[in-house]
Every structure is written in C-alpha cells, then in structure tokens.
N, C-alpha and C positions, 0 to 999 in steps of 0.2 A: 475583638480577640480576646479568648478565654485560655489562662493558664493550665495544662493538664498535667500529670505526672508519669512517670514509669516505673516509679517505686514499687507498684506491687506486683508488676512483672519482675523485677529484679530481686526481689525479696524470695523468691521461689527457688529453695535450696539454700538459702543463706539462714533463714528464720522459719520456724517450723509453724508459726501460725501468727495471726495479726496481733496477738496479744504479745508476742515477743518483738515484733517489729515496734509497736507501739512504745515498749519499754525501751528499746535502743533508741528509738526517737525523741524521747522524754516527753512522751504527749500522753493522754489518755487515750484508752481503747477506744473510745467513743467519738473522739474528735477524728482519730485516724480512720473509724469505720464510715463516718459521715463523709468523710472526702472520698473515700474510696466508692461510696456509693453516689455521689454527685449532690448530697444534700447540704455540703458545707464547702466553700471555695478554699482555695491554697491560702494560705495567709505566711507571714514572716516565721511564726512558731514552726509551721509544717515545712517550710524550706530550710530552716535551720536544723530541725529535725532529720530531714533526709540526709543532710551533710554529715550529721553524727552517725547515723545508720549507715552511710555508703560514703565513707571518708575517700576512697579512692576514686569515686567518681566525679566528673565535672558537671555543673549545671546543665550542660547541654544533654549529658545522658539521663539526669533525672528528671527533666521539665522540658515542656513544648507547648507552643501556642497551636490553638485549635480556633478556626473561626466559627463563632457563634456557639451552638451547642454540640458541634460536631465532635465526636469522639476519636477520630483518625489524626494521627501525628502529622500536622502540617508543621514541620521543623524549620525554625528559622534561630539556628543556634547563636549567632553573634547577639542577635537581639535579645534572647534570654540572658545571656552572658552579662551583657551591658546593664539592662535592665535590674536584674536582680543581685549581680556581683557585690552591690555595697551591703547586701544583707548578710552574705557569708563572710565578707571581710571585717564586718563589724563582731560576727560571731567568733570569728578566727583570733581577732585581736584581744577581745574580752579573755577567749579561753587563753590564750598567750599570757595575758597579763596574771590571771588566776595562778596558772602554773609556776611562773617565776615568784610570784608572792609565795607560794608553797615551799619552793626550794629555799628560799631567803628565810624561813621559819628554824 
C-alpha cells in the first residue's frame, strides 16, 4: 500500500498556484512539486503541511491508500486516520503549546 494525497485537487480555487500551496504548507516548492509528480513519497512534514494548508479537512479528506503504484483512490479512511493521526496530534499539541507560550508573554 502506498499513501497518496488529494491535496492537489483540493487546492484548486483555494491557492492560485503550487507556490502558494507550498507556502501555506510551510514546505519548499520543490518538495511539493516532487510529491505531486510522484518523485518523492509523502512524509511527516508533508502530512503536517497539508493540515496547515487545509485545517478544516480530515486526514481522510487529504490522504488515501493505493495498492502499489496505482493512482486511483482505494480509500480506507479508518486505516488512514489511525495510522497517521499521531503525526497530526503531535503537530496540534506543539502548535497549542507554542500559542499558549505566546499568550503568556
């Protein structure tokens, strides 16, 4: 199973181009481009960046599993949520701690 993303379909209308999407994700344009072209696999930074760029979407909306190199969405939402939730939770907890620290200044 390979993890794939719907980020590039969802960005249409929300971000004008790949550069804006990369900025919103906090990633380099080249990293986002390589994921889109299939030259780089999706990693923890990309998952966190997707949640930054699309905070109202669930992991199930942003990612899906595909068998082998197939590009069609073979969605297994609960598996995706369970397998990658810890990454988003770690990001959310760190983000919360940072915002609380700023409020205390």
